[in-house]
C-alpha positions as CSV (number, residue, x, y, z in Angstrom):
1,M,-46.0,-72.9,47.3
2,N,-46.4,-70.7,44.0
3,F,-43.1,-70.2,41.7
4,I,-43.3,-67.7,39.3
5,N,-41.5,-68.8,36.0
6,P,-38.5,-66.6,35.4
7,N,-38.7,-66.6,31.8
8,Y,-41.9,-65.3,32.0
9,M,-40.9,-62.3,34.0
10,I,-38.4,-61.5,31.4
11,M,-40.7,-61.7,28.7
12,R,-43.4,-59.3,30.6
13,N,-40.4,-56.6,31.3
14,L,-39.3,-56.7,27.6
15,K,-43.1,-56.1,26.4
16,S,-43.4,-53.3,29.1
17,I,-40.2,-51.8,27.3
18,F,-41.3,-52.1,23.9
19,G,-44.5,-50.6,24.6
20,L,-42.6,-47.4,26.5
21,L,-40.7,-46.9,23.2
22,L,-44.1,-47.2,20.8
23,A,-45.5,-44.6,23.1
24,V,-42.3,-42.0,22.6
25,A,-41.9,-42.5,19.1
26,M,-46.1,-42.0,18.7
27,L,-45.6,-38.8,20.6
28,A,-42.5,-37.5,18.3
29,T,-44.8,-38.2,15.1
30,V,-47.7,-36.0,16.1
31,N,-48.2,-33.6,13.4
32,G,-46.1,-35.8,10.8
33,V,-42.8,-34.5,12.6
34,M,-40.5,-37.7,13.1
35,V,-37.6,-36.9,15.6
36,S,-34.2,-38.1,14.1
37,C,-30.5,-38.7,15.7
38,D,-29.1,-38.8,12.3
39,D,-26.0,-37.2,12.8
40,D,-25.8,-35.7,9.0
41,D,-28.9,-33.6,9.4
42,P,-28.0,-29.9,8.6
43,P,-28.0,-27.6,11.6
44,A,-31.2,-25.5,12.4
45,E,-29.6,-22.1,11.0
46,L,-26.9,-20.9,8.4
47,Q,-23.5,-21.6,9.4
48,L,-20.1,-20.4,8.3
49,T,-18.2,-23.8,7.7
50,G,-14.9,-22.6,6.2
51,L,-13.1,-19.7,5.1
52,T,-9.6,-19.7,2.8
53,A,-7.3,-17.2,1.4
54,G,-6.1,-19.5,-1.4
55,S,-4.7,-22.6,1.0
56,I,-4.6,-20.4,4.0
57,D,-7.3,-21.3,6.4
58,L,-8.8,-18.0,7.9
59,N,-11.4,-19.9,10.2
60,G,-9.0,-21.4,12.5
61,A,-8.6,-20.5,16.1
62,T,-5.8,-18.1,15.5
63,S,-5.7,-14.9,12.7
64,P,-3.1,-15.6,9.8
65,T,-0.4,-13.1,9.2
66,N,0.7,-14.2,6.0
67,V,-2.3,-13.6,3.5
68,P,-1.0,-12.2,-0.2
69,A,-2.2,-9.1,-0.8
70,N,-3.8,-9.8,-4.6
71,A,-5.7,-13.2,-2.7
72,T,-9.1,-13.8,-3.8
73,F,-11.6,-15.7,-0.3
74,S,-13.7,-18.6,-0.4
75,A,-16.3,-19.1,2.2
76,T,-18.2,-21.9,2.9
77,F,-21.4,-22.4,4.5
78,S,-23.5,-25.2,5.9
79,T,-25.9,-25.1,3.1
80,E,-26.9,-23.7,-0.3
81,L,-27.2,-19.9,-0.5
82,D,-30.0,-17.7,-2.1
83,A,-27.9,-16.0,-4.2
84,T,-29.9,-12.7,-4.1
85,T,-28.9,-12.2,-0.5
86,V,-24.6,-12.6,-1.4
87,T,-24.2,-8.9,-1.6
88,S,-21.3,-6.7,-0.6
89,S,-24.0,-5.0,1.9
90,N,-24.1,-8.7,3.6
91,I,-20.7,-9.2,2.8
92,T,-18.1,-6.4,3.8
93,L,-14.3,-6.3,4.1
94,T,-12.8,-3.6,6.3
95,R,-9.2,-2.0,6.5
96,D,-8.7,-2.4,10.3
97,Y,-6.5,1.1,10.5
98,D,-8.6,3.7,9.3
99,D,-12.3,1.6,9.1
100,A,-12.3,2.0,5.3
101,V,-14.9,-0.3,3.3
102,L,-13.3,-1.9,0.7
103,D,-14.8,-2.5,-2.9
104,I,-15.3,-6.4,-3.2
105,A,-17.0,-8.5,-5.9
106,V,-18.8,-11.5,-4.6
107,S,-20.6,-14.4,-5.8
108,A,-22.2,-17.7,-4.6
109,T,-22.2,-21.0,-6.0
110,G,-24.4,-23.6,-4.4
111,N,-22.8,-22.8,-0.7
112,T,-19.8,-21.6,-1.7
113,V,-19.0,-17.6,-1.9
114,T,-16.4,-16.1,-3.7
115,I,-15.2,-12.8,-2.5
116,T,-12.6,-10.7,-4.5
117,P,-11.5,-7.4,-3.5
118,A,-11.5,-4.8,-6.1
119,E,-7.6,-3.8,-5.7
120,A,-4.7,-5.6,-4.5
121,L,-4.5,-5.0,-0.8
122,G,-1.9,-3.3,1.2
123,T,0.9,-5.4,2.6
124,G,1.4,-5.9,6.2
125,T,-2.3,-4.6,7.0
126,L,-5.1,-6.1,9.1
127,Y,-8.2,-6.6,7.9
128,I,-11.7,-8.1,8.9
129,L,-14.5,-9.9,6.7
130,D,-17.6,-9.8,8.1
131,F,-20.8,-12.1,7.1
132,G,-24.2,-10.3,8.3
133,T,-27.2,-11.8,9.3
134,G,-29.1,-11.0,6.3
135,L,-27.2,-13.9,4.5
136,T,-29.9,-16.6,3.7
137,S,-30.0,-20.2,2.6
138,T,-32.0,-21.4,-0.2
139,A,-34.4,-23.6,2.9
140,D,-34.6,-19.5,4.8
141,K,-32.1,-20.4,7.2
142,T,-29.6,-17.4,8.5
143,L,-26.8,-16.7,10.4
144,T,-28.3,-16.6,14.0
145,S,-26.0,-13.5,14.4
146,A,-22.9,-11.9,12.3
147,V,-19.5,-13.7,11.7
148,S,-16.1,-11.6,11.7
149,R,-12.8,-13.2,10.9
150,S,-9.4,-11.2,10.3
151,F,-6.3,-11.6,8.7
152,T,-2.8,-9.8,8.4
153,T,-1.4,-9.5,4.6
154,E,1.9,-10.2,4.1
155,G,5.3,-8.5,4.1
156,T,5.4,-4.9,5.8
157,F,2.9,-2.1,5.3
158,S,2.1,-0.4,2.4
159,P,-0.7,1.2,1.2
160,A,-3.2,-0.6,-1.2
161,G,-2.5,0.9,-4.6
162,V,1.2,0.7,-5.3
163,L,1.4,1.3,-9.2
164,A,5.2,0.2,-9.3
165,H,7.9,-0.6,-6.5
166,W,11.8,-1.5,-7.2
167,T,12.9,-3.1,-4.1
168,F,16.6,-4.1,-5.2
169,E,16.9,-7.3,-4.0
170,D,19.9,-8.1,-6.2
171,S,17.8,-6.7,-9.0
172,P,16.9,-3.2,-10.2
173,D,13.2,-4.5,-11.6
174,D,9.9,-3.3,-10.6
175,V,8.5,-6.3,-8.7
176,V,5.0,-4.7,-8.8
177,G,4.5,-3.4,-12.8
178,D,6.3,-3.4,-15.9
179,F,8.6,-0.5,-15.4
180,D,11.7,-2.3,-15.5
181,P,14.9,-0.8,-16.9
182,E,16.8,-2.5,-19.6
183,E,20.0,-4.2,-19.1
184,S,21.7,-1.6,-20.3
185,G,20.0,1.1,-18.4
186,V,21.9,-0.5,-15.1
187,V,25.3,1.3,-14.7
188,A,28.0,0.7,-12.0
189,I,24.8,-0.3,-9.5
190,T,25.7,-3.0,-6.6
191,Y,23.6,-4.1,-3.6
192,A,24.2,-4.1,0.0
193,E,22.0,-5.0,3.2
194,S,19.7,-2.5,3.9
195,R,18.0,-0.6,6.7
196,N,16.9,-4.0,8.4
197,A,16.7,-7.7,8.1
198,A,13.2,-7.5,6.7
199,A,14.1,-4.7,4.1
200,G,16.6,-7.2,2.5
201,Q,18.8,-5.6,0.0
202,A,19.3,-1.8,-1.5
203,A,21.0,-0.3,-4.4
204,V,24.1,1.1,-4.1
205,F,25.0,4.5,-5.9
206,D,28.5,5.4,-6.4
207,G,28.0,9.2,-6.7
208,D,29.8,8.9,-10.0
209,A,28.9,6.7,-12.9
210,S,26.1,4.8,-11.0
211,I,22.7,5.1,-12.7
212,I,19.2,3.3,-13.4
213,E,17.1,3.9,-16.0
214,I,13.1,3.2,-16.6
215,P,11.2,3.3,-19.6
216,N,8.1,5.2,-20.1
217,G,8.7,7.1,-16.9
218,D,6.1,9.8,-18.1
219,D,3.4,7.3,-17.2
220,L,4.3,7.2,-13.8
221,M,2.9,10.7,-13.5
222,T,0.2,11.3,-15.7
223,T,-2.4,11.4,-12.9
224,D,-4.2,14.0,-10.6
225,N,-3.5,12.1,-7.4
226,F,0.4,11.3,-7.1
227,T,3.0,9.6,-4.1
228,L,6.2,9.2,-4.4
229,S,7.5,6.9,-1.6
230,F,11.4,5.9,-0.9
231,W,14.0,5.0,1.7
232,M,17.5,6.5,1.1
233,K,20.8,6.8,3.1
234,T,23.5,9.5,1.7
235,N,26.9,8.8,1.6
236,S,28.5,12.3,2.0
237,E,32.3,11.1,2.7
238,G,34.4,12.5,-0.7
239,H,31.5,13.2,-2.6
240,V,32.6,16.5,-3.8
241,N,32.2,18.9,-7.1
242,E,34.6,20.2,-9.7
243,N,36.1,22.8,-7.1
244,G,36.2,20.2,-4.4
245,D,33.6,21.7,-2.4
246,P,31.0,19.3,-1.0
247,A,28.3,18.3,-3.9
248,G,24.8,17.9,-4.2
249,Y,23.1,14.7,-4.4
250,F,19.8,14.3,-7.2
251,V,18.7,11.2,-6.0
252,L,16.2,10.9,-8.7
253,G,15.0,12.4,-12.0
254,L,12.4,12.3,-14.7
255,G,13.5,14.9,-16.7
256,A,14.1,17.2,-13.7
257,F,11.5,19.7,-13.2
258,Y,9.9,18.7,-16.8
259,G,8.9,15.6,-14.8
260,F,9.9,15.2,-11.4
261,Q,13.1,15.4,-9.4
262,F,14.0,14.7,-6.0
263,E,17.2,16.5,-4.7
264,V,19.1,17.3,-1.5
265,T,21.6,20.2,-1.2
266,A,25.1,20.2,-0.9
267,D,25.0,20.8,2.6
268,F,21.9,19.3,3.7
269,S,20.1,22.3,4.7
270,S,17.3,21.5,2.5
271,C,15.4,18.9,0.4
272,K,12.8,19.1,-2.2
273,L,10.5,17.6,-5.1
274,A,10.3,19.9,-8.1
275,A,7.7,18.3,-10.5
276,Q,5.3,19.6,-13.7
277,Y,1.8,20.1,-12.6
278,D,-1.3,20.2,-14.9
279,L,-2.8,23.6,-15.0
280,G,-5.9,22.4,-16.4
281,D,-6.0,24.7,-19.6
282,G,-3.9,22.3,-21.8
283,T,-0.9,24.1,-20.0
284,S,1.6,23.0,-17.1
285,A,4.0,24.5,-15.0
286,S,6.8,23.6,-12.4
287,E,6.4,24.1,-8.6
288,D,8.9,23.1,-5.5
289,L,7.5,21.1,-2.9
290,W,10.5,22.7,-0.7
291,F,11.4,22.1,2.8
292,P,14.1,24.1,4.5
293,G,13.6,23.2,7.8
294,N,13.2,26.6,9.5
295,G,9.8,27.0,10.0
296,E,8.7,29.7,8.1
297,D,5.4,29.3,6.8
298,K,2.8,31.6,5.6
299,D,2.3,33.1,8.7
300,N,5.8,33.4,9.8
301,G,7.8,34.8,6.9
302,G,7.1,32.3,4.3
303,W,5.4,31.9,0.9
304,Q,1.4,32.6,1.1
305,G,1.4,29.5,-0.4
306,W,3.2,27.4,2.8
307,D,0.5,26.3,5.3
308,F,3.0,24.2,7.4
309,V,7.1,24.2,7.4
310,K,8.2,22.2,10.4
311,D,10.9,24.0,12.5
312,L,14.0,21.6,12.7
313,T,16.2,24.7,13.9
314,G,16.6,23.3,17.5
315,S,17.6,19.8,16.3
316,G,20.5,20.3,13.3
317,G,18.1,21.4,10.7
318,V,17.4,19.1,7.9
319,A,21.3,17.7,8.3
320,G,20.6,16.4,11.3
321,L,17.2,14.5,10.0
322,I,18.7,13.3,6.8
323,Q,22.7,13.2,6.6
324,D,24.1,9.9,6.1
325,K,21.1,8.0,7.9
326,W,18.3,6.1,6.7
327,T,15.5,7.9,5.8
328,H,11.8,7.5,4.4
329,V,10.6,10.3,2.1
330,V,6.9,10.6,1.3
331,C,6.0,13.0,-1.0
332,V,2.2,13.6,-2.1
333,Y,-0.3,15.8,-4.2
334,D,-3.9,15.2,-3.6
335,A,-5.7,16.9,-6.0
336,A,-8.7,17.4,-4.4
337,S,-7.3,19.8,-1.9
338,K,-4.8,21.1,-4.2
339,K,-2.5,20.1,-1.5
340,G,1.2,19.1,-1.9
341,T,3.0,17.4,1.4
342,M,6.3,15.9,2.1
343,Y,6.6,13.6,5.4
344,I,10.0,12.4,6.4
345,N,10.0,9.6,8.9
346,G,6.4,9.3,9.4
347,E,6.1,13.1,10.1
348,K,4.9,16.3,8.3
349,M,7.5,18.5,7.4
350,K,5.7,20.7,4.9
351,S,2.9,21.2,3.1
352,Q,1.6,23.7,0.5
353,D,-1.8,24.9,-1.0
354,F,-2.4,26.1,-4.4
355,N,-5.5,27.5,-3.2
356,L,-3.4,29.8,-1.5
357,W,-1.1,31.0,-4.5
358,P,-1.9,34.8,-5.4
359,D,-5.3,35.7,-7.0
360,G,-4.5,35.4,-11.3
361,D,-2.1,32.9,-10.4
362,K,-2.5,30.1,-13.2
363,K,-1.3,27.6,-10.7
364,K,-4.6,28.1,-8.5
365,G,-6.2,26.0,-10.9
366,V,-3.5,22.9,-10.9
367,V,-5.7,19.5,-11.3
368,G,-2.6,17.5,-11.2
369,L,1.0,16.2,-12.1
370,K,1.7,16.3,-16.0
371,Y,4.9,15.3,-18.2
372,A,6.2,18.3,-20.2
373,G,9.6,16.7,-21.4
374,V,10.2,17.6,-25.2
375,A,12.5,15.2,-26.8
376,P,15.8,15.2,-27.4
377,E,16.7,17.7,-24.7
378,V,14.2,15.9,-22.1
379,V,13.8,11.9,-22.3
380,N,10.7,10.5,-20.4
381,E,13.3,7.6,-18.7
382,L,13.3,8.1,-14.8
383,A,16.5,7.6,-13.6
384,F,17.5,6.5,-10.1
385,G,20.9,8.4,-8.8
386,F,20.6,11.6,-11.2
387,I,18.4,14.3,-12.3
388,Q,17.8,13.0,-15.8
389,S,18.7,9.6,-17.9
390,R,21.8,9.7,-19.7
391,A,19.6,10.4,-23.3
392,G,18.5,13.7,-22.4
393,T,20.4,16.7,-22.8
394,L,19.3,19.3,-20.6
395,W,22.0,21.0,-18.4
396,D,24.5,18.7,-20.2
397,A,27.3,21.2,-20.1
398,E,26.7,22.3,-16.6
399,P,29.5,20.8,-14.1
400,W,26.7,20.2,-11.6
401,G,24.2,18.6,-14.3
402,G,26.2,16.9,-17.0
403,Y,26.0,13.2,-16.6
404,E,29.2,12.4,-18.1
405,I,30.9,15.3,-15.3
406,P,32.2,12.6,-12.6
407,T,31.5,15.7,-10.0
408,A,28.3,16.6,-11.1
409,N,25.5,16.3,-8.5
410,H,25.4,12.6,-8.8
411,Y,23.8,10.8,-5.9
412,K,26.1,8.8,-3.6
413,G,24.7,6.6,-1.0
414,M,21.8,4.0,-1.1
415,L,17.7,3.7,-2.0
416,D,15.7,1.3,-1.2
417,D,11.8,0.6,-1.7
418,I,11.0,3.2,-4.4
419,R,7.2,3.4,-4.6
420,V,5.1,5.6,-7.1
421,F,1.1,5.7,-6.1
422,H,-1.4,7.2,-8.3
423,S,-3.5,8.1,-5.0
424,V,-3.2,9.6,-1.9
425,V,-0.8,8.5,1.0
426,T,-2.2,10.0,4.2
427,E,-0.7,11.1,7.0
428,Q,-1.5,7.7,9.2
429,E,-0.3,5.9,6.5
430,A,3.1,7.3,6.0
431,L,3.7,6.8,9.6
432,L,2.9,3.2,9.3
433,M,5.1,2.6,6.4
434,Y,7.6,4.4,8.5
435,N,7.1,2.4,11.6
436,S,6.7,-1.0,9.8
437,E,10.1,-0.6,7.8
438,K,12.3,1.6,9.9
439,P,15.7,0.5,10.7
């Protein structure tokens, strides 16, 4: 009987396995291509591997809701990018609510792209960053499909482009720009809880001495497009004039109509923004964006330039809308259309069109707003709580317009989140602001 040596069989099997592995390796090296199992090899296509706004991760499983409005974005890719393909046509930033594509600056260093919006983003707003398939690496790798990442900026909603914003969080200072009052320009102001927890504090005006004076207020209205937005809550209890009758409310004013001023009548039957408008020929003229709430527009007994007046006669008029309750007011002038519009609580209440003014009227040539005050009668300080600053002498002796007269039309109530824009806030944006910030 013949016996097979077990060691011989083991050696024979090992030689067969080695031969098979050698054959596989030879097939893999055909045309000089070597197959590697190295986990560090770059992917076959370009990939977005990271996206941040400062320390906030935008490339995770959930969309962040706390991105700062002034954020700069950093995108990291799997390999070095061809900088010539890193353009605003291949990388876009879109605002969700109106699909507006925003201006951005983009640059590449190695495999990192820096994305910087041209201006601060709006707060409380959803945005989408898109990376298109036109992006290419230096090794000619491309994204196999477009990549989108979304995020929401921190805070309640506000359109982009705020020039000044007074939040009154135990302070009268502008939190966006440099329009801060001097210490001596803040008189008899206290702070109290605002319309909701998110709004924090509001400034309280006593209807007598309370005032906040903002230097260089004329810089706020030297513009073509203009928007004034604010929250107010009047307090009519005991608010009377020298005769004991209800007094009016000078909510704020920059030299009255020589700048701009917002006013509510004593009986709450109407409110208005009076402003000085640039006529485009070196002169200016005043005009009121006046809202009586009676529905009388150019087609219904109103002035020929009024193309819309909301009818509130069946719901208590203007008083039923604004008296002693938190109210959001937005007043807009759009230079392109020559239209002024007032929104209250997110709804259009009044609009007027200077194109509809009578033939020959200089106001048909309005190009924007213009400060027209001349010192010492009119001073370029914006006053919160009165129609003018204390330094102005316009109507100084009038019982309804003299600051030193306690029964004049001092504002009594609360103010919060006063914003000024040198841009047009749209009807959609006015509604979003109201819904985001309402009580």
